[in-house]
ChimeraX commands (.cxc) that place a marker at each C-alpha (Angstrom):
marker #1 position 6.12,8.78,21.62 radius 0.5
marker #1 position 7.93,9.88,18.46 radius 0.5
marker #1 position 10.80,11.61,20.27 radius 0.5
marker #1 position 11.52,8.91,22.90 radius 0.5
marker #1 position 15.02,7.65,23.45 radius 0.5
marker #1 position 15.67,3.90,23.40 radius 0.5
marker #1 position 15.29,3.65,27.20 radius 0.5
marker #1 position 12.07,5.71,27.39 radius 0.5
marker #1 position 9.32,4.16,29.52 radius 0.5
marker #1 position 6.62,5.42,27.10 radius 0.5
marker #1 position 8.10,3.98,23.90 radius 0.5
marker #1 position 6.06,1.69,21.65 radius 0.5
marker #1 position 7.23,-1.43,19.87 radius 0.5
marker #1 position 5.15,-2.33,16.83 radius 0.5
marker #1 position 5.33,-5.87,15.46 radius 0.5
marker #1 position 3.11,-6.43,12.41 radius 0.5
marker #1 position 1.42,-9.83,12.26 radius 0.5
marker #1 position 1.45,-10.05,8.47 radius 0.5
marker #1 position 2.87,-8.22,5.47 radius 0.5
marker #1 position 0.41,-6.21,3.43 radius 0.5
marker #1 position 0.98,-4.07,0.36 radius 0.5
marker #1 position -1.11,-0.99,-0.21 radius 0.5
marker #1 position -1.22,0.84,-3.51 radius 0.5
marker #1 position -2.02,4.52,-3.15 radius 0.5
marker #1 position -3.75,6.37,-5.99 radius 0.5
marker #1 position -1.85,9.26,-7.55 radius 0.5
marker #1 position -4.19,10.00,-10.47 radius 0.5
marker #1 position -7.38,10.58,-8.38 radius 0.5
marker #1 position -9.50,8.32,-10.66 radius 0.5
marker #1 position -9.95,5.60,-8.05 radius 0.5
marker #1 position -13.38,4.97,-6.57 radius 0.5
marker #1 position -11.63,3.84,-3.39 radius 0.5
marker #1 position -9.37,6.82,-2.56 radius 0.5
marker #1 position -6.70,6.99,-1.23 radius 0.5
marker #1 position -6.14,3.42,-2.50 radius 0.5
marker #1 position -5.58,2.58,-6.15 radius 0.5
marker #1 position -8.20,0.38,-7.81 radius 0.5
marker #1 position -6.58,0.44,-11.27 radius 0.5
marker #1 position -9.08,2.90,-12.80 radius 0.5
marker #1 position -6.29,4.56,-14.78 radius 0.5
marker #1 position -5.56,1.31,-16.66 radius 0.5
marker #1 position -7.51,-0.71,-19.21 radius 0.5
marker #1 position -9.65,-3.55,-17.80 radius 0.5
marker #1 position -7.82,-6.69,-16.64 radius 0.5
marker #1 position -9.34,-10.16,-16.75 radius 0.5
marker #1 position -7.77,-11.73,-13.67 radius 0.5
marker #1 position -6.01,-10.95,-10.42 radius 0.5
marker #1 position -2.57,-11.70,-11.88 radius 0.5
marker #1 position -3.19,-9.24,-14.74 radius 0.5
marker #1 position -4.28,-6.58,-12.27 radius 0.5
marker #1 position -1.08,-6.91,-10.23 radius 0.5
marker #1 position 1.08,-6.85,-13.39 radius 0.5
marker #1 position -0.10,-3.28,-14.00 radius 0.5
marker #1 position 1.73,-2.14,-10.88 radius 0.5
marker #1 position 4.94,-4.17,-11.11 radius 0.5
marker #1 position 7.21,-4.25,-14.14 radius 0.5
marker #1 position 8.81,-7.54,-15.09 radius 0.5
marker #1 position 12.57,-7.14,-15.52 radius 0.5
marker link #1:1,2 radius 0.2
marker link #1:2,3 radius 0.2
marker link #1:3,4 radius 0.2
marker link #1:4,5 radius 0.2
marker link #1:5,6 radius 0.2
marker link #1:6,7 radius 0.2
marker link #1:7,8 radius 0.2
marker link #1:8,9 radius 0.2
marker link #1:9,10 radius 0.2
marker link #1:10,11 radius 0.2
marker link #1:11,12 radius 0.2
marker link #1:12,13 radius 0.2
marker link #1:13,14 radius 0.2
marker link #1:14,15 radius 0.2
marker link #1:15,16 radius 0.2
marker link #1:16,17 radius 0.2
marker link #1:17,18 radius 0.2
marker link #1:18,19 radius 0.2
marker link #1:19,20 radius 0.2
marker link #1:20,21 radius 0.2
marker link #1:21,22 radius 0.2
marker link #1:22,23 radius 0.2
marker link #1:23,24 radius 0.2
marker link #1:24,25 radius 0.2
marker link #1:25,26 radius 0.2
marker link #1:26,27 radius 0.2
marker link #1:27,28 radius 0.2
marker link #1:28,29 radius 0.2
marker link #1:29,30 radius 0.2
marker link #1:30,31 radius 0.2
marker link #1:31,32 radius 0.2
marker link #1:32,33 radius 0.2
marker link #1:33,34 radius 0.2
marker link #1:34,35 radius 0.2
marker link #1:35,36 radius 0.2
marker link #1:36,37 radius 0.2
marker link #1:37,38 radius 0.2
marker link #1:38,39 radius 0.2
marker link #1:39,40 radius 0.2
marker link #1:40,41 radius 0.2
marker link #1:41,42 radius 0.2
marker link #1:42,43 radius 0.2
marker link #1:43,44 radius 0.2
marker link #1:44,45 radius 0.2
marker link #1:45,46 radius 0.2
marker link #1:46,47 radius 0.2
marker link #1:47,48 radius 0.2
marker link #1:48,49 radius 0.2
marker link #1:49,50 radius 0.2
marker link #1:50,51 radius 0.2
marker link #1:51,52 radius 0.2
marker link #1:52,53 radius 0.2
marker link #1:53,54 radius 0.2
marker link #1:54,55 radius 0.2
marker link #1:55,56 radius 0.2
marker link #1:56,57 radius 0.2
marker link #1:57,58 radius 0.2
view
C-alpha cells in the first residue's frame, strides 16, 4: 500500500533480482514505444556505438 507506515501489516518489500536500464523515448520516433530504439540518431554499427548515443563520455 502506498500510504502504509513502516509497521503496516500490508506493506510490500520489493527486492529486484538484477539491475536493468530502460531508455524511454521522448521524440516519439521509436517503433517500440515507450522505449527508445535510437530512431532519432544515425545508424550505429555495433552495440557499443548504440549505447554511446545515450551516454556522454566526460
